[in-house]
py3Dmol code that shows the C-alpha trace and the ligand (Angstrom):
import py3Dmol

protein = """\
ATOM      1  CA  MET A   1     -94.788  26.486  -6.477  1.00  0.00           C
ATOM      2  CA  SER A   2     -91.573  28.501  -6.372  1.00  0.00           C
ATOM      3  CA  GLU A   3     -89.030  29.187  -3.700  1.00  0.00           C
ATOM      4  CA  PRO A   4     -87.519  32.622  -3.018  1.00  0.00           C
ATOM      5  CA  VAL A   5     -84.576  33.062  -5.329  1.00  0.00           C
ATOM      6  CA  ASN A   6     -82.188  33.883  -2.500  1.00  0.00           C
ATOM      7  CA  THR A   7     -82.600  30.613  -0.615  1.00  0.00           C
ATOM      8  CA  LEU A   8     -79.792  28.684  -2.263  1.00  0.00           C
ATOM      9  CA  THR A   9     -78.629  25.385  -0.853  1.00  0.00           C
ATOM     10  CA  PRO A  10     -75.479  25.901   1.270  1.00  0.00           C
ATOM     11  CA  TRP A  11     -73.112  24.127  -1.140  1.00  0.00           C
ATOM     12  CA  LEU A  12     -74.119  26.454  -3.991  1.00  0.00           C
ATOM     13  CA  ARG A  13     -73.453  29.741  -2.180  1.00  0.00           C
ATOM     14  CA  GLN A  14     -69.696  29.681  -2.643  1.00  0.00           C
ATOM     15  CA  PRO A  15     -69.968  28.738  -6.368  1.00  0.00           C
ATOM     16  CA  LEU A  16     -72.460  31.585  -6.884  1.00  0.00           C
ATOM     17  CA  ALA A  17     -70.061  34.076  -5.302  1.00  0.00           C
ATOM     18  CA  GLU A  18     -67.254  32.796  -7.553  1.00  0.00           C
ATOM     19  CA  LEU A  19     -69.395  33.088 -10.682  1.00  0.00           C
ATOM     20  CA  LEU A  20     -70.440  36.634  -9.800  1.00  0.00           C
ATOM     21  CA  ARG A  21     -66.837  37.647  -9.143  1.00  0.00           C
ATOM     22  CA  GLN A  22     -65.776  36.562 -12.623  1.00  0.00           C
ATOM     23  CA  ARG A  23     -68.369  38.468 -14.652  1.00  0.00           C
ATOM     24  CA  GLY A  24     -68.549  36.240 -17.747  1.00  0.00           C
ATOM     25  CA  HIS A  25     -71.357  36.869 -20.232  1.00  0.00           C
ATOM     26  CA  ALA A  26     -71.900  33.193 -21.129  1.00  0.00           C
ATOM     27  CA  TRP A  27     -71.498  30.436 -18.539  1.00  0.00           C
ATOM     28  CA  LEU A  28     -71.769  26.706 -18.879  1.00  0.00           C
ATOM     29  CA  LEU A  29     -72.507  25.161 -15.468  1.00  0.00           C
ATOM     30  CA  GLN A  30     -71.713  21.464 -15.556  1.00  0.00           C
ATOM     31  CA  GLY A  31     -71.437  18.438 -13.333  1.00  0.00           C
ATOM     32  CA  PRO A  32     -73.410  15.341 -12.387  1.00  0.00           C
ATOM     33  CA  SER A  33     -77.184  15.551 -12.074  1.00  0.00           C
ATOM     34  CA  GLY A  34     -78.914  16.287  -8.807  1.00  0.00           C
ATOM     35  CA  ILE A  35     -76.382  18.680  -7.304  1.00  0.00           C
ATOM     36  CA  GLY A  36     -78.081  21.885  -8.358  1.00  0.00           C
ATOM     37  CA  GLN A  37     -77.108  23.157 -11.834  1.00  0.00           C
ATOM     38  CA  TYR A  38     -80.597  24.556 -12.389  1.00  0.00           C
ATOM     39  CA  GLU A  39     -80.817  26.202  -8.971  1.00  0.00           C
ATOM     40  CA  LEU A  40     -77.399  27.786  -9.440  1.00  0.00           C
ATOM     41  CA  ALA A  41     -78.245  28.981 -12.963  1.00  0.00           C
ATOM     42  CA  LEU A  42     -81.449  30.590 -11.706  1.00  0.00           C
ATOM     43  CA  ALA A  43     -79.668  32.222  -8.769  1.00  0.00           C
ATOM     44  CA  LEU A  44     -77.062  33.622 -11.168  1.00  0.00           C
ATOM     45  CA  ALA A  45     -79.753  34.992 -13.492  1.00  0.00           C
ATOM     46  CA  ALA A  46     -81.580  36.502 -10.500  1.00  0.00           C
ATOM     47  CA  ALA A  47     -78.388  38.170  -9.265  1.00  0.00           C
ATOM     48  CA  TRP A  48     -77.662  39.644 -12.687  1.00  0.00           C
ATOM     49  CA  LEU A  49     -81.183  41.061 -12.934  1.00  0.00           C
ATOM     50  CA  CYS A  50     -81.666  42.102  -9.284  1.00  0.00           C
ATOM     51  CA  GLU A  51     -82.316  45.805  -8.677  1.00  0.00           C
ATOM     52  CA  GLN A  52     -80.868  45.825  -5.154  1.00  0.00           C
ATOM     53  CA  PRO A  53     -78.247  43.059  -4.963  1.00  0.00           C
ATOM     54  CA  VAL A  54     -77.005  42.283  -1.457  1.00  0.00           C
ATOM     55  CA  GLU A  55     -73.780  44.060  -2.395  1.00  0.00           C
ATOM     56  CA  GLU A  56     -72.412  45.391  -5.688  1.00  0.00           C
ATOM     57  CA  GLY A  57     -72.029  42.320  -7.889  1.00  0.00           C
ATOM     58  CA  GLY A  58     -73.491  40.138  -5.127  1.00  0.00           C
ATOM     59  CA  ALA A  59     -76.393  37.684  -4.825  1.00  0.00           C
ATOM     60  CA  ALA A  60     -80.004  38.674  -5.520  1.00  0.00           C
ATOM     61  CA  CYS A  61     -81.855  40.429  -2.684  1.00  0.00           C
ATOM     62  CA  GLY A  62     -84.968  38.252  -2.985  1.00  0.00           C
ATOM     63  CA  HIS A  63     -87.483  41.071  -2.466  1.00  0.00           C
ATOM     64  CA  CYS A  64     -87.104  43.727  -5.190  1.00  0.00           C
ATOM     65  CA  ALA A  65     -89.517  43.927  -8.148  1.00  0.00           C
ATOM     66  CA  SER A  66     -87.111  41.956 -10.341  1.00  0.00           C
ATOM     67  CA  CYS A  67     -86.629  39.145  -7.806  1.00  0.00           C
ATOM     68  CA  HIS A  68     -90.386  39.018  -7.304  1.00  0.00           C
ATOM     69  CA  ALA A  69     -90.987  38.791 -11.061  1.00  0.00           C
ATOM     70  CA  ILE A  70     -88.627  35.805 -11.222  1.00  0.00           C
ATOM     71  CA  GLU A  71     -90.334  34.188  -8.265  1.00  0.00           C
ATOM     72  CA  VAL A  72     -93.711  34.376  -9.994  1.00  0.00           C
ATOM     73  CA  ARG A  73     -92.160  33.355 -13.345  1.00  0.00           C
ATOM     74  CA  THR A  74     -93.053  36.520 -15.256  1.00  0.00           C
ATOM     75  CA  HIS A  75     -89.763  38.434 -15.651  1.00  0.00           C
ATOM     76  CA  ALA A  76     -89.744  40.172 -19.056  1.00  0.00           C
ATOM     77  CA  ASP A  77     -85.921  40.104 -19.244  1.00  0.00           C
ATOM     78  CA  LEU A  78     -85.462  36.442 -18.399  1.00  0.00           C
ATOM     79  CA  CYS A  79     -85.944  33.869 -21.129  1.00  0.00           C
ATOM     80  CA  VAL A  80     -85.999  30.292 -19.942  1.00  0.00           C
ATOM     81  CA  LEU A  81     -85.277  27.604 -22.537  1.00  0.00           C
ATOM     82  CA  MET A  82     -86.181  24.129 -21.378  1.00  0.00           C
ATOM     83  CA  PRO A  83     -87.934  21.047 -22.679  1.00  0.00           C
ATOM     84  CA  GLU A  84     -91.637  21.524 -22.014  1.00  0.00           C
ATOM     85  CA  VAL A  85     -91.723  18.645 -19.535  1.00  0.00           C
ATOM     86  CA  ALA A  86     -89.020  20.398 -17.480  1.00  0.00           C
ATOM     87  CA  MET A  87     -90.885  23.721 -17.649  1.00  0.00           C
ATOM     88  CA  GLN A  88     -94.015  22.040 -16.321  1.00  0.00           C
ATOM     89  CA  GLU A  89     -92.097  20.265 -13.596  1.00  0.00           C
ATOM     90  CA  LEU A  90     -90.319  23.430 -12.469  1.00  0.00           C
ATOM     91  CA  GLY A  91     -93.400  25.656 -12.688  1.00  0.00           C
ATOM     92  CA  TRP A  92     -92.523  27.793 -15.741  1.00  0.00           C
ATOM     93  CA  PRO A  93     -95.438  28.810 -17.962  1.00  0.00           C
ATOM     94  CA  LEU A  94     -95.426  27.611 -21.584  1.00  0.00           C
ATOM     95  CA  ASP A  95     -96.353  30.020 -24.328  1.00  0.00           C
ATOM     96  CA  GLU A  96    -100.052  30.088 -25.156  1.00  0.00           C
ATOM     97  CA  LYS A  97     -99.853  28.169 -28.420  1.00  0.00           C
ATOM     98  CA  ALA A  98     -97.745  25.385 -26.928  1.00  0.00           C
ATOM     99  CA  GLN A  99     -99.993  25.133 -23.875  1.00  0.00           C
ATOM    100  CA  SER A 100    -103.175  24.927 -25.941  1.00  0.00           C
ATOM    101  CA  ASP A 101    -101.674  22.302 -28.287  1.00  0.00           C
ATOM    102  CA  ILE A 102    -100.806  20.180 -25.272  1.00  0.00           C
ATOM    103  CA  ASP A 103    -104.181  20.803 -23.576  1.00  0.00           C
ATOM    104  CA  ASP A 104    -105.971  19.832 -26.800  1.00  0.00           C
ATOM    105  CA  LYS A 105    -103.817  16.684 -26.989  1.00  0.00           C
ATOM    106  CA  LYS A 106    -102.519  17.684 -30.430  1.00  0.00           C
ATOM    107  CA  ARG A 107     -99.100  16.660 -29.156  1.00  0.00           C
ATOM    108  CA  LYS A 108     -97.289  15.737 -25.955  1.00  0.00           C
ATOM    109  CA  ALA A 109     -95.103  18.102 -23.953  1.00  0.00           C
ATOM    110  CA  SER A 110     -91.621  17.971 -25.517  1.00  0.00           C
ATOM    111  CA  ARG A 111     -88.625  16.275 -23.940  1.00  0.00           C
ATOM    112  CA  GLU A 112     -86.280  18.357 -26.058  1.00  0.00           C
ATOM    113  CA  ILE A 113     -85.821  22.103 -26.276  1.00  0.00           C
ATOM    114  CA  ARG A 114     -88.037  22.970 -29.231  1.00  0.00           C
ATOM    115  CA  VAL A 115     -86.808  24.877 -32.276  1.00  0.00           C
ATOM    116  CA  GLU A 116     -89.796  27.253 -31.929  1.00  0.00           C
ATOM    117  CA  ALA A 117     -88.735  28.120 -28.375  1.00  0.00           C
ATOM    118  CA  MET A 118     -85.186  28.756 -29.561  1.00  0.00           C
ATOM    119  CA  ARG A 119     -86.466  31.098 -32.291  1.00  0.00           C
ATOM    120  CA  ASP A 120     -88.351  33.062 -29.639  1.00  0.00           C
ATOM    121  CA  ALA A 121     -85.175  33.219 -27.559  1.00  0.00           C
ATOM    122  CA  VAL A 122     -83.182  34.593 -30.487  1.00  0.00           C
ATOM    123  CA  GLY A 123     -85.849  37.289 -30.921  1.00  0.00           C
ATOM    124  CA  PHE A 124     -85.745  37.975 -27.180  1.00  0.00           C
ATOM    125  CA  ALA A 125     -81.970  38.429 -27.312  1.00  0.00           C
ATOM    126  CA  GLN A 126     -82.366  41.132 -29.966  1.00  0.00           C
ATOM    127  CA  ARG A 127     -84.978  43.195 -28.109  1.00  0.00           C
ATOM    128  CA  THR A 128     -84.132  45.950 -25.623  1.00  0.00           C
ATOM    129  CA  SER A 129     -84.191  45.121 -21.960  1.00  0.00           C
ATOM    130  CA  ALA A 130     -87.580  45.904 -20.380  1.00  0.00           C
ATOM    131  CA  ARG A 131     -86.346  46.700 -16.852  1.00  0.00           C
ATOM    132  CA  GLY A 132     -83.010  48.230 -17.817  1.00  0.00           C
ATOM    133  CA  ARG A 133     -80.721  45.698 -16.112  1.00  0.00           C
ATOM    134  CA  GLY A 134     -79.926  43.644 -19.193  1.00  0.00           C
ATOM    135  CA  LYS A 135     -81.413  40.329 -20.228  1.00  0.00           C
ATOM    136  CA  VAL A 136     -80.668  36.713 -19.457  1.00  0.00           C
ATOM    137  CA  VAL A 137     -81.222  33.521 -21.423  1.00  0.00           C
ATOM    138  CA  LEU A 138     -81.201  30.430 -19.208  1.00  0.00           C
ATOM    139  CA  VAL A 139     -80.876  27.034 -20.939  1.00  0.00           C
ATOM    140  CA  TYR A 140     -81.476  23.821 -18.980  1.00  0.00           C
ATOM    141  CA  PRO A 141     -80.677  20.988 -19.472  1.00  0.00           C
ATOM    142  CA  ALA A 142     -78.513  22.321 -22.290  1.00  0.00           C
ATOM    143  CA  GLU A 143     -77.850  18.804 -23.600  1.00  0.00           C
ATOM    144  CA  ARG A 144     -81.520  18.653 -24.608  1.00  0.00           C
ATOM    145  CA  MET A 145     -80.875  20.922 -27.603  1.00  0.00           C
ATOM    146  CA  ASN A 146     -80.796  19.121 -30.934  1.00  0.00           C
ATOM    147  CA  THR A 147     -78.324  20.191 -33.641  1.00  0.00           C
ATOM    148  CA  ILE A 148     -80.705  22.729 -35.199  1.00  0.00           C
ATOM    149  CA  THR A 149     -81.510  24.376 -31.861  1.00  0.00           C
ATOM    150  CA  ALA A 150     -77.884  24.329 -30.776  1.00  0.00           C
ATOM    151  CA  ASN A 151     -76.781  25.998 -34.012  1.00  0.00           C
ATOM    152  CA  ALA A 152     -79.384  28.727 -33.609  1.00  0.00           C
ATOM    153  CA  LEU A 153     -78.108  29.388 -30.086  1.00  0.00           C
ATOM    154  CA  LEU A 154     -74.533  29.330 -31.331  1.00  0.00           C
ATOM    155  CA  LYS A 155     -75.184  32.218 -33.744  1.00  0.00           C
ATOM    156  CA  THR A 156     -76.505  34.326 -30.863  1.00  0.00           C
ATOM    157  CA  LEU A 157     -73.584  33.341 -28.638  1.00  0.00           C
ATOM    158  CA  GLU A 158     -71.115  34.296 -31.372  1.00  0.00           C
ATOM    159  CA  GLU A 159     -72.645  37.704 -32.015  1.00  0.00           C
ATOM    160  CA  PRO A 160     -74.109  38.739 -28.690  1.00  0.00           C
ATOM    161  CA  VAL A 161     -76.368  41.728 -29.181  1.00  0.00           C
ATOM    162  CA  GLY A 162     -76.031  44.390 -26.530  1.00  0.00           C
ATOM    163  CA  ASP A 163     -76.865  43.491 -23.006  1.00  0.00           C
ATOM    164  CA  VAL A 164     -77.822  39.813 -23.077  1.00  0.00           C
ATOM    165  CA  ARG A 165     -76.099  37.193 -20.939  1.00  0.00           C
ATOM    166  CA  PHE A 166     -76.357  33.432 -21.092  1.00  0.00           C
ATOM    167  CA  VAL A 167     -76.279  30.704 -18.524  1.00  0.00           C
ATOM    168  CA  LEU A 168     -76.373  27.126 -19.754  1.00  0.00           C
ATOM    169  CA  ALA A 169     -76.718  24.336 -17.221  1.00  0.00           C
ATOM    170  CA  SER A 170     -75.935  20.780 -18.200  1.00  0.00           C
ATOM    171  CA  GLU A 171     -75.789  17.360 -16.606  1.00  0.00           C
ATOM    172  CA  ALA A 172     -74.100  15.880 -19.669  1.00  0.00           C
ATOM    173  CA  ALA A 173     -71.891  18.653 -21.050  1.00  0.00           C
ATOM    174  CA  TRP A 174     -69.953  16.186 -23.216  1.00  0.00           C
ATOM    175  CA  GLN A 175     -73.087  15.850 -25.366  1.00  0.00           C
ATOM    176  CA  LEU A 176     -73.003  19.544 -26.313  1.00  0.00           C
ATOM    177  CA  LEU A 177     -71.547  20.782 -29.589  1.00  0.00           C
ATOM    178  CA  PRO A 178     -67.867  21.582 -28.981  1.00  0.00           C
ATOM    179  CA  THR A 179     -68.478  24.995 -30.555  1.00  0.00           C
ATOM    180  CA  ILE A 180     -71.089  25.744 -27.869  1.00  0.00           C
ATOM    181  CA  ARG A 181     -68.725  24.642 -25.110  1.00  0.00           C
ATOM    182  CA  SER A 182     -65.906  26.777 -26.464  1.00  0.00           C
ATOM    183  CA  ARG A 183     -68.132  29.891 -26.545  1.00  0.00           C
ATOM    184  CA  CYS A 184     -68.919  29.611 -22.839  1.00  0.00           C
ATOM    185  CA  LEU A 185     -66.871  29.875 -19.688  1.00  0.00           C
ATOM    186  CA  GLY A 186     -67.053  26.462 -18.045  1.00  0.00           C
ATOM    187  CA  PHE A 187     -67.801  26.015 -14.354  1.00  0.00           C
ATOM    188  CA  THR A 188     -67.922  22.609 -12.675  1.00  0.00           C
ATOM    189  CA  LEU A 189     -70.109  22.309  -9.603  1.00  0.00           C
ATOM    190  CA  PRO A 190     -68.470  20.837  -6.523  1.00  0.00           C
ATOM    191  CA  TRP A 191     -69.988  17.800  -4.742  1.00  0.00           C
ATOM    192  CA  PRO A 192     -71.706  18.771  -1.492  1.00  0.00           C
ATOM    193  CA  GLU A 193     -70.288  17.431   1.762  1.00  0.00           C
ATOM    194  CA  THR A 194     -72.395  14.572   3.201  1.00  0.00           C
ATOM    195  CA  ALA A 195     -73.133  16.447   6.437  1.00  0.00           C
ATOM    196  CA  GLU A 196     -74.182  19.547   4.477  1.00  0.00           C
ATOM    197  CA  ALA A 197     -76.472  17.494   2.251  1.00  0.00           C
ATOM    198  CA  GLU A 198     -78.039  15.670   5.205  1.00  0.00           C
ATOM    199  CA  ALA A 199     -78.698  18.924   7.028  1.00  0.00           C
ATOM    200  CA  TRP A 200     -80.322  20.346   3.904  1.00  0.00           C
ATOM    201  CA  LEU A 201     -82.560  17.269   3.530  1.00  0.00           C
ATOM    202  CA  ALA A 202     -83.606  17.599   7.168  1.00  0.00           C
ATOM    203  CA  ALA A 203     -84.523  21.233   6.490  1.00  0.00           C
ATOM    204  CA  GLN A 204     -86.775  19.997   3.641  1.00  0.00           C
ATOM    205  CA  ASP A 205     -88.705  17.874   6.175  1.00  0.00           C
ATOM    206  CA  VAL A 206     -87.000  14.591   5.357  1.00  0.00           C
ATOM    207  CA  PRO A 207     -86.825  12.690   8.688  1.00  0.00           C
ATOM    208  CA  VAL A 208     -83.263  12.789  10.011  1.00  0.00           C
ATOM    209  CA  ALA A 209     -83.280   9.008  10.396  1.00  0.00           C
ATOM    210  CA  ASP A 210     -83.987   8.588   6.662  1.00  0.00           C
ATOM    211  CA  ALA A 211     -81.648  11.244   5.274  1.00  0.00           C
ATOM    212  CA  ALA A 212     -78.411   9.230   5.250  1.00  0.00           C
ATOM    213  CA  GLN A 213     -79.982   6.166   3.619  1.00  0.00           C
ATOM    214  CA  LEU A 214     -81.863   8.192   0.979  1.00  0.00           C
ATOM    215  CA  LEU A 215     -78.729  10.153   0.189  1.00  0.00           C
ATOM    216  CA  ARG A 216     -76.919   6.872  -0.308  1.00  0.00           C
ATOM    217  CA  ALA A 217     -79.739   5.577  -2.551  1.00  0.00           C
ATOM    218  CA  ALA A 218     -79.306   8.761  -4.595  1.00  0.00           C
ATOM    219  CA  GLY A 219     -75.546   8.279  -4.893  1.00  0.00           C
ATOM    220  CA  GLY A 220     -74.840  11.430  -2.852  1.00  0.00           C
ATOM    221  CA  ARG A 221     -77.044  13.717  -4.942  1.00  0.00           C
ATOM    222  CA  PRO A 222     -79.222  15.760  -2.551  1.00  0.00           C
ATOM    223  CA  SER A 223     -81.997  16.780  -4.976  1.00  0.00           C
ATOM    224  CA  ASP A 224     -82.336  13.192  -6.176  1.00  0.00           C
ATOM    225  CA  ALA A 225     -82.544  12.113  -2.526  1.00  0.00           C
ATOM    226  CA  LEU A 226     -85.292  14.659  -1.938  1.00  0.00           C
ATOM    227  CA  ARG A 227     -87.139  13.410  -5.028  1.00  0.00           C
ATOM    228  CA  LEU A 228     -86.883   9.853  -3.684  1.00  0.00           C
ATOM    229  CA  ALA A 229     -88.234  10.982  -0.308  1.00  0.00           C
ATOM    230  CA  ARG A 230     -91.137  12.820  -1.954  1.00  0.00           C
ATOM    231  CA  SER A 231     -91.924   9.881  -4.221  1.00  0.00           C
ATOM    232  CA  GLY A 232     -92.413   7.821  -1.070  1.00  0.00           C
ATOM    233  CA  GLN A 233     -89.253   5.716  -1.350  1.00  0.00           C
ATOM    234  CA  SER A 234     -88.818   4.071   2.024  1.00  0.00           C
ATOM    235  CA  PRO A 235     -85.208   3.685   3.167  1.00  0.00           C
ATOM    236  CA  LYS A 236     -86.110   0.288   4.613  1.00  0.00           C
ATOM    237  CA  ALA A 237     -87.514  -0.957   1.286  1.00  0.00           C
ATOM    238  CA  TRP A 238     -84.388   0.340  -0.462  1.00  0.00           C
ATOM    239  CA  SER A 239     -82.102  -1.660   1.799  1.00  0.00           C
ATOM    240  CA  LEU A 240     -84.188  -4.808   1.249  1.00  0.00           C
ATOM    241  CA  LEU A 241     -84.339  -4.364  -2.525  1.00  0.00           C
ATOM    242  CA  PRO A 242     -81.154  -6.231  -3.582  1.00  0.00           C
ATOM    243  CA  LYS A 243     -81.999  -9.455  -1.786  1.00  0.00           C
ATOM    244  CA  ALA A 244     -85.688  -9.295  -2.706  1.00  0.00           C
ATOM    245  CA  VAL A 245     -84.764  -8.923  -6.369  1.00  0.00           C
ATOM    246  CA  SER A 246     -82.334 -11.820  -6.188  1.00  0.00           C
ATOM    247  CA  ARG A 247     -85.227 -13.969  -4.871  1.00  0.00           C
ATOM    248  CA  GLY A 248     -87.297 -12.836  -7.867  1.00  0.00           C
ATOM    249  CA  ASP A 249     -89.740 -10.835  -5.732  1.00  0.00           C
ATOM    250  CA  VAL A 250     -91.491  -8.411  -8.139  1.00  0.00           C
ATOM    251  CA  GLY A 251     -93.028  -6.654  -5.129  1.00  0.00           C
ATOM    252  CA  ALA A 252     -89.620  -5.087  -4.462  1.00  0.00           C
ATOM    253  CA  LEU A 253     -90.133  -2.817  -7.477  1.00  0.00           C
ATOM    254  CA  ALA A 254     -93.921  -2.698  -7.493  1.00  0.00           C
ATOM    255  CA  ASP A 255     -94.259   0.941  -6.450  1.00  0.00           C
ATOM    256  CA  GLN A 256     -91.707   2.190  -8.978  1.00  0.00           C
ATOM    257  CA  ALA A 257     -92.508   3.321 -12.519  1.00  0.00           C
ATOM    258  CA  PRO A 258     -90.618   1.226 -15.123  1.00  0.00           C
ATOM    259  CA  ALA A 259     -88.051   3.980 -15.819  1.00  0.00           C
ATOM    260  CA  GLN A 260     -87.386   4.350 -12.092  1.00  0.00           C
ATOM    261  CA  ALA A 261     -87.149   0.557 -11.656  1.00  0.00           C
ATOM    262  CA  VAL A 262     -84.504   0.388 -14.380  1.00  0.00           C
ATOM    263  CA  VAL A 263     -82.488   3.082 -12.607  1.00  0.00           C
ATOM    264  CA  SER A 264     -82.752   1.177  -9.306  1.00  0.00           C
ATOM    265  CA  LEU A 265     -81.490  -2.010 -10.967  1.00  0.00           C
ATOM    266  CA  GLN A 266     -78.690  -0.077 -12.669  1.00  0.00           C
ATOM    267  CA  LYS A 267     -77.624   1.128  -9.238  1.00  0.00           C
ATOM    268  CA  LEU A 268     -77.646  -2.444  -7.951  1.00  0.00           C
ATOM    269  CA  CYS A 269     -75.667  -3.626 -10.980  1.00  0.00           C
ATOM    270  CA  HIS A 270     -73.175  -0.775 -10.505  1.00  0.00           C
ATOM    271  CA  ASP A 271     -72.645  -1.669  -6.848  1.00  0.00           C
ATOM    272  CA  LEU A 272     -72.138  -5.362  -7.565  1.00  0.00           C
ATOM    273  CA  MET A 273     -69.569  -4.476 -10.218  1.00  0.00           C
ATOM    274  CA  ALA A 274     -67.811  -2.196  -7.730  1.00  0.00           C
ATOM    275  CA  VAL A 275     -67.783  -4.904  -5.061  1.00  0.00           C
ATOM    276  CA  GLY A 276     -66.577  -7.440  -7.652  1.00  0.00           C
ATOM    277  CA  HIS A 277     -63.602  -5.165  -8.257  1.00  0.00           C
ATOM    278  CA  GLY A 278     -62.909  -4.760  -4.565  1.00  0.00           C
ATOM    279  CA  ALA A 279     -64.332  -1.225  -4.397  1.00  0.00           C
ATOM    280  CA  GLU A 280     -66.963   0.206  -2.045  1.00  0.00           C
ATOM    281  CA  PRO A 281     -70.622   0.133  -3.160  1.00  0.00           C
ATOM    282  CA  ARG A 282     -72.106   3.542  -3.745  1.00  0.00           C
ATOM    283  CA  PHE A 283     -75.895   3.238  -3.574  1.00  0.00           C
ATOM    284  CA  PHE A 284     -76.450   0.334  -1.162  1.00  0.00           C
ATOM    285  CA  ASP A 285     -74.966  -0.758   2.103  1.00  0.00           C
ATOM    286  CA  ALA A 286     -72.434  -3.554   1.513  1.00  0.00           C
ATOM    287  CA  ALA A 287     -74.308  -5.730   4.035  1.00  0.00           C
ATOM    288  CA  ASP A 288     -77.523  -5.478   2.008  1.00  0.00           C
ATOM    289  CA  LEU A 289     -75.994  -6.811  -1.211  1.00  0.00           C
ATOM    290  CA  PRO A 290     -76.152 -10.442  -2.368  1.00  0.00           C
ATOM    291  CA  PRO A 291     -72.809 -12.029  -3.373  1.00  0.00           C
ATOM    292  CA  ALA A 292     -71.507 -10.503  -6.619  1.00  0.00           C
ATOM    293  CA  PRO A 293     -72.111 -12.774  -9.627  1.00  0.00           C
ATOM    294  CA  HIS A 294     -69.467 -13.319 -12.286  1.00  0.00           C
ATOM    295  CA  LYS A 295     -68.378 -10.105 -13.972  1.00  0.00           C
ATOM    296  CA  LEU A 296     -69.392 -11.366 -17.416  1.00  0.00           C
ATOM    297  CA  ALA A 297     -72.947 -11.934 -16.172  1.00  0.00           C
ATOM    298  CA  LEU A 298     -72.937  -8.420 -14.709  1.00  0.00           C
ATOM    299  CA  ALA A 299     -71.627  -6.918 -17.935  1.00  0.00           C
ATOM    300  CA  ARG A 300     -74.415  -8.637 -19.878  1.00  0.00           C
ATOM    301  CA  TRP A 301     -76.994  -7.402 -17.374  1.00  0.00           C
ATOM    302  CA  SER A 302     -75.665  -3.860 -17.501  1.00  0.00           C
ATOM    303  CA  LYS A 303     -75.968  -3.800 -21.287  1.00  0.00           C
ATOM    304  CA  SER A 304     -79.485  -5.151 -21.168  1.00  0.00           C
ATOM    305  CA  LEU A 305     -80.506  -2.550 -18.550  1.00  0.00           C
ATOM    306  CA  ALA A 306     -79.122   0.213 -20.759  1.00  0.00           C
ATOM    307  CA  ALA A 307     -81.320  -1.074 -23.589  1.00  0.00           C
ATOM    308  CA  ALA A 308     -84.323  -1.265 -21.239  1.00  0.00           C
ATOM    309  CA  ALA A 309     -83.709   2.342 -20.173  1.00  0.00           C
ATOM    310  CA  ARG A 310     -84.313   3.471 -23.750  1.00  0.00           C
ATOM    311  CA  THR A 311     -87.844   2.025 -23.851  1.00  0.00           C
ATOM    312  CA  ALA A 312     -88.812   2.390 -20.194  1.00  0.00           C
ATOM    313  CA  GLU A 313     -90.416   5.852 -20.615  1.00  0.00           C
ATOM    314  CA  HIS A 314     -93.101   4.362 -22.860  1.00  0.00           C
ATOM    315  CA  PRO A 315     -93.277   0.649 -22.078  1.00  0.00           C
ATOM    316  CA  PHE A 316     -95.639  -1.532 -24.036  1.00  0.00           C
ATOM    317  CA  ASN A 317     -96.922  -2.966 -20.771  1.00  0.00           C
ATOM    318  CA  ALA A 318     -95.539  -1.680 -17.475  1.00  0.00           C
ATOM    319  CA  GLY A 319     -96.442  -4.781 -15.448  1.00  0.00           C
ATOM    320  CA  LEU A 320     -94.853  -7.157 -17.938  1.00  0.00           C
ATOM    321  CA  MET A 321     -91.778  -4.983 -18.158  1.00  0.00           C
ATOM    322  CA  LEU A 322     -91.296  -5.071 -14.363  1.00  0.00           C
ATOM    323  CA  GLU A 323     -91.675  -8.846 -14.358  1.00  0.00           C
ATOM    324  CA  ALA A 324     -89.124  -9.201 -17.150  1.00  0.00           C
ATOM    325  CA  LEU A 325     -86.715  -6.877 -15.332  1.00  0.00           C
ATOM    326  CA  VAL A 326     -86.967  -8.803 -12.075  1.00  0.00           C
ATOM    327  CA  SER A 327     -86.697 -12.154 -13.793  1.00  0.00           C
ATOM    328  CA  GLU A 328     -83.499 -11.126 -15.536  1.00  0.00           C
ATOM    329  CA  ALA A 329     -82.114  -9.637 -12.313  1.00  0.00           C
ATOM    330  CA  ARG A 330     -82.867 -12.861 -10.507  1.00  0.00           C
ATOM    331  CA  SER A 331     -81.150 -15.080 -13.028  1.00  0.00           C
ATOM    332  CA  THR A 332     -78.121 -12.760 -13.145  1.00  0.00           C
ATOM    333  CA  LEU A 333     -77.801 -12.631  -9.366  1.00  0.00           C
ATOM    334  CA  ASN A 334     -78.097 -16.401  -9.062  1.00  0.00           C
ATOM    335  CA  SER A 335     -75.721 -17.246 -11.901  1.00  0.00           C
ATOM    336  CA  ALA A 336     -72.568 -18.815 -10.549  1.00  0.00           C
ATOM    337  CA  ALA A 337     -72.225 -16.510  -7.545  1.00  0.00           C
ATOM    338  CA  ARG A 338     -68.594 -15.864  -6.736  1.00  0.00           C
ATOM    339  CA  ARG A 339     -67.219 -17.725  -3.784  1.00  0.00           C
ATOM    340  CA  PRO A 340     -66.447 -15.300  -0.961  1.00  0.00           C
TER     341      PRO A 340
END
"""
ligand_1 = """\
1
ZN
Zn -83.597 41.696 -5.966
"""
view = py3Dmol.view(width=600, height=400)
view.addModel(protein, "pdb")
view.setStyle({"model": 0}, {"cartoon": {"style": "trace"}})
view.addModel(ligand_1, "xyz")
view.setStyle({"model": 1}, {"stick": {}})
view.zoomTo()
view.show()
C-alpha cells in the first residue's frame, strides 16, 4: 500500500534538500502534474517530523517511530487534506463518519477538499504536538479547495499557532487564491531528465523496451507513464492510435474509460496543432501521425474535446460517448488535410 518515505525518485532528491535548507514554515510546491508534487510534499513532511533525520535538517531516516507512523498512515502530528477520492487512491484513511457515509452510499467520495475536513485541520493546527516534533498540514491537490475551504486555511496560515508547518502541493497553482499563494514560499519542481525518468520506470518493473514510448505518451511525466503502464496501455496500441482514429476505428479507444479517451484525443489534437505550426509533437512519434488537418478544424475539435472533458467523468452512456468521440475525430482528421 505505501512505500518507505525515504525512497524518493531521483529527480526529487535535490529539490528536497533545497527545501530543507530554506526552512520555510509554509511551502507551495507547484508545477505540471505527474512529476511528483505529492511525493515531494510527503517527503518534506516526513523529514520535518522524523526523530532521527539522516543529518541535522536532512531527509527522513525511514525507520524511526515517526517515519513508521507515516508509512502506516497513522501519524498523530500529520494532517493530510485531500479530496476523498485522492485519499482512497493514495491509501490514506478517511475519518469514520465520512467512511461510513460512503460505505452506506449516502454520498460519493468527494472530488474536492471538504469543508468538514478543513475544520478538522484547523482544530489540529491548534492542538499541541503529540510526538514533540511539531505538526504538519499537507494539502494536495491544493487547487481542489473551494473558496470557503481556502479562506479557512488562509486564517490559519495568517496566524500560525505554535509549531505547525504547511506544505501545499498543486498542479494548477494559478487556480489558488492569490492570498494563499502570497502566504506561502513558492517552489517550482524541475522536469526530470528523460534518462532519469526511464531508469525510474524500469525500476518500477516497466519493461525497458516500453519505457520510452510510455513516457512519450505521458508527455514526459514519469508518474503518468507509470499509471499508463499499470492501466495496461500498450505502447504499440498507443503508436497505432492516431491512424486508427482517423479511420474511425472505435476499437482504438475501446479499453479506455471515457475520461481517459478524451485525454488521449486531446494529446493527439495537441500534437497535430504542434506539427501544423512546424513544431515537434510531444505525445506521439511524428511518423505515427496522420497529416495535420486545417488549423480551424483543429481549433474546433480542441474546443469540443474540452467540453467533452467536463462530462466525461459521468457520461450518460460510455459506449455512445466513445463512438461520438471517434466519429468527430475521424471527420476532423479527414477534413481538408493539408498538403504536405
Ligand atoms: Zn525517521
